[in-house]
Backbone as a printed PyTorch tensor [residue, N CA C, xyz], in Angstrom:
tensor([[[  0.8450,  -1.1950,   0.0000],
         [  0.0000,   0.0000,   0.0000],
         [  0.8790,   1.2430,   0.0000]],

        [[  0.5030,   2.2270,  -0.7990],
         [  1.2670,   3.4540,  -0.8950],
         [  0.4500,   4.6330,  -0.3840]],

        [[  1.0520,   5.4380,   0.4820],
         [  0.4150,   6.6360,   1.0220],
         [  1.4030,   7.7860,   0.8680]],

        [[  0.9970,   8.8370,   0.1480],
         [  1.8350,  10.0070,  -0.0550],
         [  1.1150,  11.2380,   0.4570]],

        [[  1.8380,  12.0530,   1.2210],
         [  1.2750,  13.3030,   1.7400],
         [  1.7780,  14.4840,   0.9070]],

        [[  0.8560,  15.3580,   0.5210],
         [  1.1790,  16.6580,  -0.0560],
         [  0.5400,  17.7180,   0.8390]],

        [[  1.2940,  18.7180,   1.2260],
         [  0.7570,  19.8000,   2.0510],
         [  0.3940,  20.9480,   1.1100]],

        [[ -0.9040,  21.2300,   0.9930],
         [ -1.3980,  22.1130,  -0.0590],
         [ -2.3200,  23.1910,   0.4960]],

        [[ -2.4330,  24.2720,  -0.2650],
         [ -3.4510,  25.2710,  -0.0100],
         [ -3.0900,  26.2800,   1.0590]],

        [[ -3.9960,  27.2410,   1.2930],
         [ -3.6960,  28.3760,   2.1720],
         [ -3.5740,  28.0280,   3.6480]],

        [[ -4.1220,  26.8950,   4.0630],
         [ -4.0550,  26.4990,   5.4740],
         [ -3.2350,  25.2310,   5.6790]],

        [[ -2.3350,  24.9420,   4.7300],
         [ -1.4260,  23.7820,   4.8420],
         [ -2.1960,  22.5000,   5.1530]],

        [[ -3.1200,  22.1820,   4.2770],
         [ -3.9410,  20.9840,   4.4200],
         [ -3.1990,  19.7720,   3.8850]],

        [[ -3.2990,  18.6690,   4.6020],
         [ -2.7260,  17.4150,   4.1250],
         [ -3.6320,  16.8140,   3.0490]],

        [[ -3.0840,  16.6680,   1.8610],
         [ -3.7510,  15.9340,   0.7940],
         [ -3.0820,  14.5730,   0.7150]],

        [[ -3.8850,  13.5270,   0.6300],
         [ -3.3510,  12.1710,   0.6550],
         [ -3.5900,  11.4770,  -0.6860]],

        [[ -2.5190,  10.9020,  -1.2320],
         [ -2.5890,  10.0770,  -2.4330],
         [ -2.4290,   8.6330,  -1.9760]],

        [[ -3.4580,   7.8220,  -2.1950],
         [ -3.4950,   6.4860,  -1.6210],
         [ -3.7660,   5.4760,  -2.7200]],

        [[ -2.9670,   4.4180,  -2.7430],
         [ -3.1780,   3.3660,  -3.7410],
         [ -2.6680,   2.0410,  -3.1900]],

        [[ -3.1660,   0.9570,  -3.7840],
         [ -2.7360,  -0.3770,  -3.3420],
         [ -1.2780,  -0.6270,  -3.6880]],

        [[ -0.8240,  -0.0970,  -4.8210],
         [  0.5760,  -0.2050,  -5.2310],
         [  0.8360,   0.8750,  -6.2630]],

        [[  2.0770,   1.0300,  -6.6970],
         [  2.4620,   2.1860,  -7.4990],
         [  1.8300,   2.2110,  -8.8820]],

        [[  1.3110,   1.0960,  -9.3600],
         [  0.6800,   1.0760, -10.6780],
         [ -0.8450,   1.0670, -10.6010]],

        [[ -1.3890,   1.0690,  -9.3870],
         [ -2.8450,   0.9990,  -9.2110],
         [ -3.4600,   2.3980,  -9.2610]],

        [[ -4.7810,   2.4390,  -9.4580],
         [ -5.5050,   3.6990,  -9.4080],
         [ -5.3080,   4.3670,  -8.0560]],

        [[ -5.3310,   5.6990,  -8.0690],
         [ -5.0650,   6.4900,  -6.8790],
         [ -6.3540,   7.1130,  -6.3550]],

        [[ -6.5480,   7.0660,  -5.0430],
         [ -7.5720,   7.8660,  -4.3760],
         [ -6.9120,   9.1480,  -3.8990]],

        [[ -7.4750,  10.2800,  -4.2730],
         [ -6.9680,  11.5800,  -3.8210],
         [ -7.9280,  12.0930,  -2.7540]],

        [[ -7.4160,  12.2220,  -1.5390],
         [ -8.2340,  12.6360,  -0.3990],
         [ -7.8850,  14.0730,  -0.0270]],

        [[ -8.8610,  14.9490,  -0.0490],
         [ -8.7320,  16.3480,   0.3790],
         [ -7.6800,  17.1330,  -0.4120]],

        [[ -7.9040,  17.3390,  -1.7180],
         [ -6.9730,  18.1580,  -2.5130],
         [ -7.1940,  19.6430,  -2.2280]],

        [[ -6.4750,  20.1700,  -1.2460],
         [ -6.7790,  21.4750,  -0.6860],
         [ -6.3820,  22.6780,  -1.5000]],

        [[ -5.5380,  22.5180,  -2.5120],
         [ -5.1150,  23.6650,  -3.3060],
         [ -3.8850,  23.3320,  -4.1210]],

        [[ -3.2490,  24.3900,  -4.6680],
         [ -2.0260,  24.2380,  -5.4530],
         [ -2.1460,  23.1710,  -6.5310]],

        [[ -3.0850,  23.3300,  -7.4620],
         [ -3.2760,  22.2980,  -8.4920],
         [ -2.0160,  21.9040,  -9.2430]],

        [[ -1.1160,  22.8410,  -9.6230],
         [  0.0780,  22.3980, -10.3560],
         [  0.9350,  21.4070,  -9.5650]],

        [[  1.0460,  21.6380,  -8.2600],
         [  1.8360,  20.7230,  -7.4190],
         [  1.1850,  19.3500,  -7.3800]],

        [[ -0.1130,  19.3310,  -7.2070],
         [ -0.8440,  18.0650,  -7.1310],
         [ -0.7830,  17.3170,  -8.4560]],

        [[ -1.0220,  18.0120,  -9.5530],
         [ -1.0210,  17.3500, -10.8570],
         [  0.3590,  16.8300, -11.2120]],

        [[  1.3950,  17.5480, -10.7930],
         [  2.7560,  17.0640, -11.0420],
         [  3.0180,  15.7850, -10.2600]],

        [[  2.5290,  15.7080,  -9.0240],
         [  2.7230,  14.5060,  -8.2070],
         [  1.9680,  13.3150,  -8.7840]],

        [[  0.8780,  13.5940,  -9.5040],
         [  0.0530,  12.5260, -10.0650],
         [  0.4460,  12.1630, -11.4910]],

        [[  1.4480,  12.7760, -12.0230],
         [  1.8020,  12.5740, -13.4240],
         [  2.0030,  11.0850, -13.7240]],

        [[  1.2630,  10.6130, -14.7320],
         [  1.3700,   9.2120, -15.1310],
         [  0.4980,   8.2730, -14.3290]],

        [[ -0.2280,   8.7880, -13.3190],
         [ -1.0960,   7.9400, -12.5020],
         [ -2.5560,   8.1900, -12.8730]],

        [[ -3.3740,   7.1560, -12.7820],
         [ -4.8100,   7.2950, -13.0280],
         [ -5.5110,   7.5310, -11.6980]],

        [[ -6.3250,   8.5810, -11.6300],
         [ -7.0700,   8.9060, -10.4170],
         [ -8.4000,   8.1760, -10.4540]],

        [[ -8.6240,   7.3140,  -9.4810],
         [ -9.8620,   6.5480,  -9.4290],
         [-10.9910,   7.2580,  -8.7300]],

        [[-10.6610,   8.1360,  -7.7690],
         [-11.6890,   8.8690,  -7.0250],
         [-11.0490,  10.0600,  -6.3290]],

        [[-11.8230,  11.1370,  -6.2230],
         [-11.4550,  12.3010,  -5.4250],
         [-12.4430,  12.3300,  -4.2630]],

        [[-11.9230,  12.2880,  -3.0330],
         [-12.7770,  12.1270,  -1.8580],
         [-12.5300,  13.2760,  -0.8870]],

        [[-13.6000,  13.8750,  -0.4050],
         [-13.4980,  14.9240,   0.6060],
         [-13.9260,  14.3730,   1.9580]],

        [[-13.0740,  14.5510,   2.9710],
         [-13.4730,  14.1520,   4.3190],
         [-14.5270,  15.0910,   4.8840]],

        [[-14.5680,  16.3150,   4.3760],
         [-15.6320,  17.2610,   4.6950],
         [-15.5370,  18.4010,   3.6900]],

        [[-16.4840,  19.3310,   3.7610],
         [-16.6530,  20.2910,   2.6640],
         [-16.0680,  21.6690,   2.9340]],

        [[-15.1090,  21.8120,   3.8340],
         [-14.5210,  23.1260,   4.0610],
         [-13.5680,  23.5080,   2.9340]],

        [[-13.4670,  24.8190,   2.6990],
         [-12.7450,  25.3450,   1.5350],
         [-11.2870,  24.9280,   1.4840]],

        [[-10.6540,  24.7790,   2.6410],
         [ -9.2260,  24.4710,   2.6350],
         [ -8.9420,  23.0120,   2.2960]],

        [[ -9.9810,  22.2220,   2.0910],
         [ -9.7990,  20.8180,   1.7220],
         [-10.1870,  20.5370,   0.2720]],

        [[-10.6260,  21.5690,  -0.4600],
         [-11.1420,  21.2990,  -1.8020],
         [-10.6730,  22.2790,  -2.8760]],

        [[ -9.6490,  23.0670,  -2.5890],
         [ -9.2360,  24.1110,  -3.5120],
         [ -8.7760,  23.6320,  -4.8770]],

        [[ -8.3130,  22.3880,  -4.9690],
         [ -7.8370,  21.8660,  -6.2500],
         [ -8.8220,  20.9060,  -6.9040]],

        [[-10.0160,  20.7600,  -6.3230],
         [-10.9590,  19.7620,  -6.8280],
         [-11.3510,  20.0250,  -8.2720]],

        [[-11.7570,  21.2510,  -8.5790],
         [-12.2870,  21.5340,  -9.9150],
         [-11.2820,  21.1920, -11.0000]],

        [[-10.0470,  21.6510, -10.8340],
         [ -9.0490,  21.3730, -11.8710],
         [ -8.6780,  19.8970, -11.9070]],

        [[ -8.6240,  19.2650, -10.7520],
         [ -8.2570,  17.8570, -10.7140],
         [ -9.2850,  16.9820, -11.4260]],

        [[-10.5670,  17.1970, -11.1570],
         [-11.5580,  16.3390, -11.8000],
         [-11.6950,  16.6750, -13.2790]],

        [[-11.4340,  17.9330, -13.6350],
         [-11.4740,  18.2980, -15.0400],
         [-10.3560,  17.5980, -15.8100]],

        [[ -9.1730,  17.5410, -15.2170],
         [ -8.0180,  16.9240, -15.8700],
         [ -8.0860,  15.4020, -15.8500]],

        [[ -8.6170,  14.8450, -14.7630],
         [ -8.5510,  13.3930, -14.5830],
         [ -9.8230,  12.6660, -14.9880]],

        [[-10.9610,  13.3680, -14.9470],
         [-12.2360,  12.7100, -15.1920],
         [-12.7170,  11.8630, -14.0340]],

        [[-12.0420,  11.9430, -12.8940],
         [-12.3980,  11.1180, -11.7370],
         [-13.6580,  11.6680, -11.0630]],

        [[-14.4540,  10.8120, -10.4300],
         [-15.6490,  11.2690,  -9.7150],
         [-15.2890,  11.9050,  -8.3770]],

        [[-16.1320,  12.8570,  -7.9510],
         [-15.9910,  13.4920,  -6.6500],
         [-16.9650,  12.8470,  -5.6830]],

        [[-16.4620,  12.4220,  -4.5180],
         [-17.2740,  11.7590,  -3.5040],
         [-17.2730,  12.5810,  -2.2230]],

        [[-18.4550,  12.7750,  -1.6410],
         [-18.6570,  13.5600,  -0.4300],
         [-19.7340,  12.8660,   0.3960]],

        [[-19.6440,  12.9860,   1.7230],
         [-20.7300,  12.4540,   2.5450],
         [-22.0220,  13.1880,   2.2220]],

        [[-23.1270,  12.4810,   2.2660],
         [-24.4140,  13.0560,   1.8650],
         [-24.7930,  14.2810,   2.7040]],

        [[-24.3560,  14.3450,   3.9530],
         [-24.7240,  15.4650,   4.8130],
         [-23.8830,  16.7150,   4.5660]],

        [[-22.8220,  16.5990,   3.7860],
         [-22.0160,  17.7620,   3.3930],
         [-22.1490,  18.0710,   1.9110]],

        [[-22.9310,  17.2950,   1.1890],
         [-22.9880,  17.4500,  -0.2700],
         [-23.4790,  18.8310,  -0.6830]],

        [[-24.4360,  19.3860,   0.0580],
         [-24.9600,  20.7010,  -0.3050],
         [-23.9570,  21.8160,  -0.0460]],

        [[-22.9630,  21.5520,   0.7890],
         [-21.9950,  22.5890,   1.1550],
         [-20.9990,  22.9170,   0.0440]],

        [[-20.6260,  21.9440,  -0.7710],
         [-19.4290,  22.1090,  -1.6020],
         [-19.5850,  23.1450,  -2.6990]],

        [[-20.8060,  23.4980,  -3.0680],
         [-21.0080,  24.3880,  -4.2050],
         [-21.1780,  25.8580,  -3.8190]],

        [[-21.1810,  26.1740,  -2.5300],
         [-21.3230,  27.5630,  -2.0870],
         [-20.2470,  27.9210,  -1.0850]],

        [[-19.7870,  29.1830,  -1.1070],
         [-18.6570,  29.5500,  -0.2440],
         [-19.0700,  30.3110,   1.0110]],

        [[-20.3740,  30.3740,   1.2980],
         [-20.8490,  31.0760,   2.4840],
         [-20.7200,  30.2400,   3.7420]],

        [[-21.2520,  30.7480,   4.8630],
         [-21.1250,  30.0460,   6.1450],
         [-21.6960,  28.6340,   6.1420]],

        [[-22.7770,  28.4070,   5.4080],
         [-23.3480,  27.0670,   5.3490],
         [-22.8240,  26.2840,   4.1470]],

        [[-21.8210,  26.8520,   3.4740],
         [-21.1430,  26.1550,   2.3820],
         [-19.7370,  25.7970,   2.7970]],

        [[-18.7750,  26.0960,   1.9550],
         [-17.3840,  25.7440,   2.2530],
         [-16.7620,  26.6540,   3.3010]],

        [[-17.3880,  27.8140,   3.5350],
         [-16.8590,  28.7610,   4.5130],
         [-15.7440,  29.6350,   3.9980]],

        [[-15.3810,  29.5060,   2.7380],
         [-14.2560,  30.2690,   2.2120],
         [-14.4460,  31.7690,   2.3080]],

        [[-15.6600,  32.2440,   2.0500],
         [-15.9040,  33.6870,   2.0710],
         [-15.6710,  34.2870,   3.4490]],

        [[-15.8250,  33.5010,   4.5120],
         [-15.5770,  33.9970,   5.8610],
         [-14.1270,  34.3840,   6.0710]],

        [[-13.2450,  33.7930,   5.2560],
         [-11.8120,  34.0350,   5.3960],
         [-11.2370,  34.7710,   4.1890]],

        [[-12.1180,  35.3280,   3.3610],
         [-11.6540,  36.0800,   2.2120],
         [-11.3690,  35.2630,   0.9750]],

        [[-11.7330,  33.9880,   0.9830],
         [-11.4940,  33.1270,  -0.1670],
         [-12.8070,  32.9310,  -0.9320]],

        [[-13.2520,  33.9850,  -1.6030],
         [-14.4900,  33.8770,  -2.3620],
         [-14.2810,  32.9700,  -3.5710]],

        [[-15.3130,  32.2320,  -3.9050],
         [-15.2170,  31.3030,  -5.0290],
         [-14.5200,  30.0050,  -4.6970]],

        [[-14.2430,  29.7610,  -3.4100],
         [-13.5840,  28.5160,  -2.9950],
         [-14.6350,  27.4240,  -2.8810]],

        [[-15.0060,  26.8620,  -4.0230],
         [-16.0790,  25.8810,  -4.0910],
         [-15.6540,  24.7320,  -4.9950]],

        [[-16.4750,  23.7110,  -5.0390],
         [-16.2620,  22.5610,  -5.9200],
         [-17.5440,  22.2950,  -6.6890]],

        [[-17.4620,  21.5270,  -7.7660],
         [-18.6860,  21.1050,  -8.4410],
         [-19.4920,  20.1710,  -7.5360]],

        [[-20.7350,  19.9630,  -7.9050],
         [-21.5710,  19.0270,  -7.1610],
         [-20.9420,  17.6330,  -7.1780]],

        [[-21.1250,  16.9250,  -6.0900],
         [-20.5460,  15.5790,  -5.9830],
         [-21.1540,  14.6430,  -7.0180]],

        [[-20.3200,  13.7620,  -7.5460],
         [-20.7990,  12.7150,  -8.4470],
         [-21.4320,  11.5710,  -7.6690]],

        [[-20.9670,  11.3790,  -6.4330],
         [-21.5100,  10.3110,  -5.5960],
         [-21.5070,  10.7820,  -4.1610]],

        [[-22.6140,  10.5860,  -3.4700],
         [-22.6380,  10.8420,  -2.0340],
         [-22.5900,   9.5060,  -1.3040]],

        [[-21.9540,   9.5220,  -0.1300],
         [-21.7790,   8.2980,   0.6420],
         [-22.3400,   8.5080,   2.0320]],

        [[-22.4970,   7.4050,   2.7530],
         [-22.9680,   7.4470,   4.1360],
         [-22.1740,   6.4470,   4.9620]],

        [[-22.4180,   6.4480,   6.2490],
         [-21.6780,   5.5770,   7.1640],
         [-21.7690,   4.1150,   6.7300]],

        [[-20.6130,   3.4550,   6.6920],
         [-20.5670,   2.0430,   6.3380],
         [-20.3840,   1.7640,   4.8650]],

        [[-20.5130,   2.7970,   4.0250],
         [-20.2930,   2.5840,   2.5940],
         [-18.8370,   2.2240,   2.3190]],

        [[-18.6290,   1.5660,   1.2030],
         [-17.2850,   1.1790,   0.7760],
         [-16.9560,   1.8940,  -0.5230]],

        [[-15.7610,   2.4440,  -0.5790],
         [-15.2700,   3.0850,  -1.7910],
         [-14.1310,   2.2280,  -2.3210]],

        [[-14.3140,   1.6690,  -3.5020],
         [-13.2870,   0.8330,  -4.1160],
         [-12.4880,   1.6660,  -5.1100]],

        [[-11.1820,   1.6830,  -4.9310],
         [-10.2810,   2.3720,  -5.8530],
         [ -9.2030,   1.3660,  -6.2320]],

        [[ -9.3320,   0.7770,  -7.4260],
         [ -8.4710,  -0.3440,  -7.7670],
         [ -8.6980,  -1.4570,  -6.7530]],

        [[ -7.6380,  -2.1080,  -6.2910],
         [ -7.7970,  -3.1730,  -5.2920],
         [ -8.0450,  -2.6600,  -3.8780]],

        [[ -7.9750,  -1.3420,  -3.7060],
         [ -8.0780,  -0.7550,  -2.3670],
         [ -9.5310,  -0.5460,  -1.9780]],

        [[ -9.8500,  -0.8290,  -0.7100],
         [-11.1910,  -0.6170,  -0.1820],
         [-11.1190,   0.3700,   0.9710]],

        [[-11.8690,   1.4680,   0.8410],
         [-11.9260,   2.4880,   1.8710],
         [-13.3180,   2.4480,   2.5020]],

        [[-13.3650,   2.2940,   3.8170],
         [-14.6420,   2.2330,   4.5300],
         [-14.9850,   3.6060,   5.0920]],

        [[-16.1980,   4.0670,   4.8420],
         [-16.6550,   5.3720,   5.3200],
         [-17.1060,   5.2590,   6.7740]],

        [[-16.5260,   6.0980,   7.6310],
         [-16.9540,   6.2390,   9.0240],
         [-17.4920,   7.6570,   9.1860]],

        [[-18.7890,   7.7990,   9.3530],
         [-19.3840,   9.1180,   9.5080],
         [-19.0530,   9.6380,  10.8980]],

        [[-18.3500,  10.7630,  10.9580],
         [-17.9050,  11.3140,  12.2360],
         [-18.2850,  12.7930,  12.3250]],

        [[-19.5700,  13.1110,  12.3930],
         [-19.9820,  14.5170,  12.4630],
         [-19.4820,  15.1880,  13.7320]],

        [[-19.4280,  16.5100,  13.6570],
         [-18.9660,  17.3120,  14.7920],
         [-18.1690,  18.5080,  14.3210]],

        [[-17.2270,  18.2950,  13.4100],
         [-16.5250,  19.4070,  12.7680],
         [-17.4340,  20.0200,  11.7100]],

        [[-18.0540,  19.1660,  10.9050],
         [-19.1840,  19.5300,  10.0530],
         [-20.2170,  18.4150,  10.1730]],

        [[-21.3950,  18.6580,   9.6280],
         [-22.4500,  17.6500,   9.7150],
         [-22.0790,  16.3690,   8.9780]],

        [[-21.3860,  16.5200,   7.8580],
         [-21.0290,  15.3630,   7.0400],
         [-19.5690,  14.9840,   7.1240]],

        [[-18.9020,  15.3840,   8.1870],
         [-17.5070,  14.9830,   8.3510],
         [-17.3830,  13.4690,   8.4120]],

        [[-16.3220,  12.9680,   7.7880],
         [-16.1330,  11.5200,   7.7980],
         [-14.6500,  11.1860,   7.8210]],

        [[-14.3720,   9.9690,   8.2610],
         [-13.0440,   9.3890,   8.1990],
         [-13.0910,   8.2030,   7.2390]],

        [[-11.9250,   7.8240,   6.7500],
         [-11.8100,   6.6940,   5.8300],
         [-10.8570,   5.6750,   6.4300]],

        [[-11.3550,   4.4670,   6.6440],
         [-10.5710,   3.3910,   7.2470],
         [-10.1700,   2.4050,   6.1590]],

        [[ -8.8820,   2.0780,   6.1180],
         [ -8.3490,   1.2210,   5.0500],
         [ -7.4720,   0.1430,   5.6570]],

        [[ -7.7720,  -1.0960,   5.3330],
         [ -6.8950,  -2.1990,   5.7260],
         [ -5.8410,  -2.4010,   4.6410]],

        [[ -4.6000,  -2.4940,   5.0460],
         [ -3.4880,  -2.6440,   4.1090],
         [ -3.5650,  -4.0060,   3.4410]],

        [[ -3.7090,  -4.0640,   2.1050],
         [ -3.7750,  -5.3720,   1.4350],
         [ -2.4850,  -6.1640,   1.5450]],

        [[ -1.3970,  -5.4900,   1.9220],
         [ -0.1170,  -6.1800,   2.0930],
         [  0.0720,  -6.7330,   3.4990]],

        [[ -0.9270,  -6.5420,   4.3570],
         [ -0.8510,  -7.1020,   5.7000],
         [ -0.2570,  -6.1840,   6.7420]],

        [[  0.0510,  -4.9540,   6.3890],
         [  0.5720,  -3.9990,   7.3590],
         [ -0.5410,  -3.4660,   8.2380]],

        [[ -0.2140,  -2.5180,   9.1390],
         [ -1.2490,  -1.9530,  10.0060],
         [ -2.2840,  -1.1910,   9.1820]],

        [[ -3.5130,  -1.1160,   9.6680],
         [ -4.5380,  -0.3470,   8.9430],
         [ -4.2530,   1.1440,   9.0190]],

        [[ -4.9520,   1.8750,   8.1550],
         [ -4.7780,   3.3220,   8.0610],
         [ -6.1180,   4.0090,   8.2470]],

        [[ -6.0920,   5.1750,   8.8940],
         [ -7.2730,   6.0050,   9.0540],
         [ -6.9610,   7.4060,   8.5350]],

        [[ -7.7470,   7.8590,   7.5630],
         [ -7.6350,   9.2160,   7.0550],
         [ -8.7310,  10.0190,   7.7560]],

        [[ -8.3080,  10.8390,   8.7240],
         [ -9.2540,  11.3660,   9.7090],
         [ -9.7420,  12.7740,   9.4180]],

        [[ -9.3050,  13.3920,   8.3210],
         [ -9.7590,  14.7420,   8.0260],
         [ -9.5400,  15.6620,   9.2080]],

        [[-10.5520,  16.4710,   9.5370],
         [-10.4400,  17.3570,  10.6940],
         [-11.2230,  16.8380,  11.8890]],

        [[-11.5100,  15.5430,  11.8930],
         [-12.1230,  14.9310,  13.0720],
         [-11.0960,  14.7420,  14.1750]],

        [[ -9.9130,  14.2190,  13.8100],
         [ -8.8990,  13.8690,  14.8010],
         [ -7.5320,  14.3100,  14.3050]],

        [[ -6.8030,  15.0060,  15.1660],
         [ -5.4230,  15.3940,  14.9130],
         [ -4.5190,  14.7240,  15.9450]],

        [[ -3.2210,  14.8150,  15.7310],
         [ -2.2720,  14.3620,  16.7450],
         [ -2.4000,  15.2680,  17.9650]],

        [[ -2.9310,  14.7300,  19.0460],
         [ -3.0630,  15.4780,  20.2860],
         [ -4.2410,  16.4240,  20.3580]],

        [[ -5.1130,  16.4170,  19.3560],
         [ -6.2160,  17.3580,  19.3770],
         [ -7.3430,  16.8590,  18.4790]],

        [[ -8.3430,  17.7280,  18.2750],
         [ -9.4840,  17.4280,  17.4070],
         [ -9.8070,  18.6840,  16.6090]],

        [[-10.7220,  18.5380,  15.6520],
         [-11.1060,  19.6720,  14.8330],
         [-11.9470,  20.6970,  15.5880]],

        [[-11.9340,  21.9140,  15.0700],
         [-12.7320,  22.9830,  15.6560],
         [-14.2220,  22.6780,  15.5120]],

        [[-14.9870,  23.1890,  16.4580],
         [-16.4400,  22.9850,  16.4070],
         [-17.1990,  24.3030,  16.4910]],

        [[-16.5000,  25.4310,  16.2960],
         [-17.1350,  26.7400,  16.4230],
         [-17.5390,  27.3420,  15.0870]],

        [[-17.4410,  26.5760,  13.9990],
         [-17.9400,  27.0210,  12.7100],
         [-19.3790,  26.5330,  12.5400]],

        [[-20.1500,  27.1380,  11.6120],
         [-21.5090,  26.6470,  11.3590],
         [-21.5120,  25.1510,  11.0480]],

        [[-22.3840,  24.4220,  11.7230],
         [-22.4490,  22.9710,  11.5500],
         [-21.5990,  22.2010,  12.5330]],

        [[-20.7810,  22.9170,  13.3190],
         [-19.9540,  22.2440,  14.3070],
         [-20.7160,  21.9630,  15.5920]],

        [[-20.2780,  20.9130,  16.3000],
         [-20.9530,  20.5230,  17.5330],
         [-19.9580,  19.7190,  18.3660]],

        [[-19.4700,  20.3010,  19.4570],
         [-18.4290,  19.6560,  20.2510],
         [-18.8870,  18.3330,  20.8490]],

        [[-20.1140,  18.2860,  21.3470],
         [-20.6030,  17.0420,  21.9470],
         [-20.7540,  15.9550,  20.8920]],

        [[-21.2050,  16.3540,  19.7200],
         [-21.3510,  15.3770,  18.6440],
         [-19.9880,  14.8550,  18.1960]],

        [[-18.9880,  15.7360,  18.1390],
         [-17.6460,  15.2870,  17.7660],
         [-17.1090,  14.2970,  18.7920]],

        [[-17.3320,  14.5720,  20.0720],
         [-16.8920,  13.6460,  21.1180],
         [-17.5760,  12.2910,  20.9580]],

        [[-18.8730,  12.3040,  20.6380],
         [-19.5850,  11.0370,  20.4240],
         [-19.0390,  10.3020,  19.2050]],

        [[-18.7080,  11.0430,  18.1600],
         [-18.1590,  10.4180,  16.9550],
         [-16.8500,   9.6960,  17.2550]],

        [[-15.9840,  10.3580,  17.9920],
         [-14.6980,   9.7430,  18.3250],
         [-14.9000,   8.5130,  19.2010]],

        [[-15.7950,   8.6250,  20.1810],
         [-16.0340,   7.4960,  21.0820],
         [-16.6460,   6.3110,  20.3580]],

        [[-17.5780,   6.5700,  19.4460],
         [-18.3190,   5.4730,  18.8180],
         [-17.6470,   4.9080,  17.5730]],

        [[-16.8560,   5.7310,  16.8690],
         [-16.3200,   5.2860,  15.5840],
         [-14.8060,   5.0720,  15.5890]],

        [[-14.0780,   5.8010,  16.4130],
         [-12.6180,   5.7340,  16.3520],
         [-11.9920,   4.9980,  17.5310]],

        [[-12.6010,   5.1140,  18.7090],
         [-11.9760,   4.5370,  19.9050],
         [-11.8620,   3.0230,  19.8320]],

        [[-12.7050,   2.3790,  19.0310],
         [-12.6560,   0.9220,  18.9320],
         [-11.7840,   0.3910,  17.8160]],

        [[-11.1110,   1.2730,  17.0890],
         [-10.2420,   0.8140,  16.0000],
         [ -8.9880,   0.1470,  16.5600]],

        [[ -8.3430,  -0.7080,  15.7710],
         [ -7.1170,  -1.3430,  16.2500],
         [ -6.0880,  -0.3210,  16.7140]],

        [[ -5.4280,  -0.6070,  17.8160],
         [ -4.4800,   0.3500,  18.3900],
         [ -3.3410,   0.6730,  17.4390]],

        [[ -2.9880,  -0.2600,  16.5650],
         [ -1.8690,  -0.0410,  15.6500],
         [ -2.2440,   0.7930,  14.4280]],

        [[ -3.5060,   1.1970,  14.3230],
         [ -3.9580,   1.9760,  13.1770],
         [ -3.1530,   3.2650,  13.0500]],

        [[ -2.6170,   3.5090,  11.8540],
         [ -1.8910,   4.7460,  11.5590],
         [ -2.9110,   5.8090,  11.1670]],

        [[ -2.8610,   6.9500,  11.8240],
         [ -3.8210,   8.0260,  11.5920],
         [ -3.1640,   9.1140,  10.7530]],

        [[ -3.7980,   9.4360,   9.6270],
         [ -3.3310,  10.4920,   8.7310],
         [ -4.3520,  11.6300,   8.7870]],

        [[ -4.0690,  12.6990,   9.5340],
         [ -5.0640,  13.7550,   9.7250],
         [ -5.0670,  14.7830,   8.5980]],

        [[ -6.0460,  15.6890,   8.6830],
         [ -6.1680,  16.7280,   7.6770],
         [ -5.1490,  17.8380,   7.8090]],

        [[ -4.5510,  17.9660,   8.9810],
         [ -3.4950,  18.9540,   9.2220],
         [ -2.5150,  18.3520,  10.2250]],

        [[ -1.2480,  18.6850,  10.0790],
         [ -0.2660,  18.2560,  11.0510],
         [  0.2540,  16.8510,  10.8280]],

        [[  1.0280,  16.3320,  11.8080],
         [  1.7230,  15.0580,  11.6330],
         [  0.8180,  13.8480,  11.8100]],

        [[  1.3130,  12.7300,  11.3180],
         [  0.6480,  11.4480,  11.5430],
         [  0.7030,  11.0730,  13.0230]],

        [[ -0.1730,  10.1650,  13.3830],
         [ -0.1640,   9.6220,  14.7260],
         [ -0.6840,   8.1900,  14.6500]],

        [[ -1.0150,   7.6070,  15.7770],
         [ -1.6300,   6.2790,  15.8100],
         [ -2.7910,   6.2990,  16.7960]],

        [[ -3.6910,   5.3550,  16.6510],
         [ -4.7870,   5.2400,  17.6110],
         [ -4.2300,   4.9940,  19.0090]],

        [[ -3.1900,   4.1730,  19.1100],
         [ -2.5840,   3.8870,  20.4080],
         [ -2.0750,   5.1540,  21.0830]],

        [[ -1.3810,   5.9840,  20.3250],
         [ -0.8360,   7.2230,  20.8990],
         [ -1.9620,   8.1690,  21.3340]],

        [[ -2.9940,   8.2880,  20.5060],
         [ -4.0890,   9.1900,  20.8640],
         [ -4.8520,   8.6780,  22.0810]],

        [[ -5.0120,   7.3790,  22.1870],
         [ -5.6990,   6.8060,  23.3450],
         [ -4.9440,   7.1060,  24.6380]],

        [[ -3.6200,   7.2260,  24.5540],
         [ -2.8070,   7.5010,  25.7320],
         [ -2.6940,   8.9750,  26.0470]],

        [[ -2.6650,   9.8320,  25.0150],
         [ -2.2280,  11.2140,  25.2320],
         [ -3.2190,  12.2860,  24.8240]],

        [[ -4.2080,  11.9750,  24.0070],
         [ -5.0940,  13.0210,  23.5010],
         [ -6.1350,  13.3720,  24.5690]],

        [[ -6.1840,  14.6290,  25.0030],
         [ -7.1410,  14.9900,  26.0660],
         [ -8.5990,  14.8870,  25.6320]],

        [[ -8.8460,  14.7920,  24.3340],
         [-10.2130,  14.6740,  23.8350],
         [-10.6350,  13.2170,  23.6160]],

        [[ -9.7190,  12.2830,  23.8700],
         [-10.0480,  10.8690,  23.6730],
         [-10.9690,  10.4060,  24.7980]],

        [[-11.9400,   9.5700,  24.5200],
         [-12.8610,   9.1270,  25.5770],
         [-12.1400,   8.3080,  26.6470]],

        [[-12.4520,   8.5860,  27.8750],
         [-11.8670,   7.8590,  29.0090],
         [-12.9590,   6.9950,  29.6560]],

        [[-12.6160,   5.7720,  29.9810],
         [-13.5830,   4.8720,  30.6170],
         [-13.4320,   4.9280,  32.1310]]])
């Protein structure tokens, strides 16, 4: 399994290029901006899907150009699907920070909790984790090579912290419930790839993250 991080866009968002192997179709998760950088990294690769963990502007700045160039479908959780096409407070939120026009086309496919996204031999499981936005989600992937599983956590979970809940659609109690019900039971060896900042593991967050549920 191959996982590549690109730090893109105005808020240094982690964009993840994920594939079963170097010749397989690529899932592009959260292409936050800088289309030339992203397209150069993808040169010679076929994009199987473009997936947003949520619909905030800093996670989708390169979507329009990427899907235009690649022809790949855009996938968003059904509860955030209405957000991606508008930049206001109930949309991507870009206009709140001076990024007018920070939008994406309508999703080609909406997903919900438990859905599976197949990209080549790779299977990504949708975990609906509302709290940062209504349709925030994580993607859980078991390594086909037998390595530890991977979690692409968007802005639900960071190393030592969690996503903000003070934007429209945010809910701190709901985010806490999402982490307790969807993430706390994952294998401890799971490698966590967040939307911002460094990688971590479920084991490390269970020990050190002050927002992790305590029994």
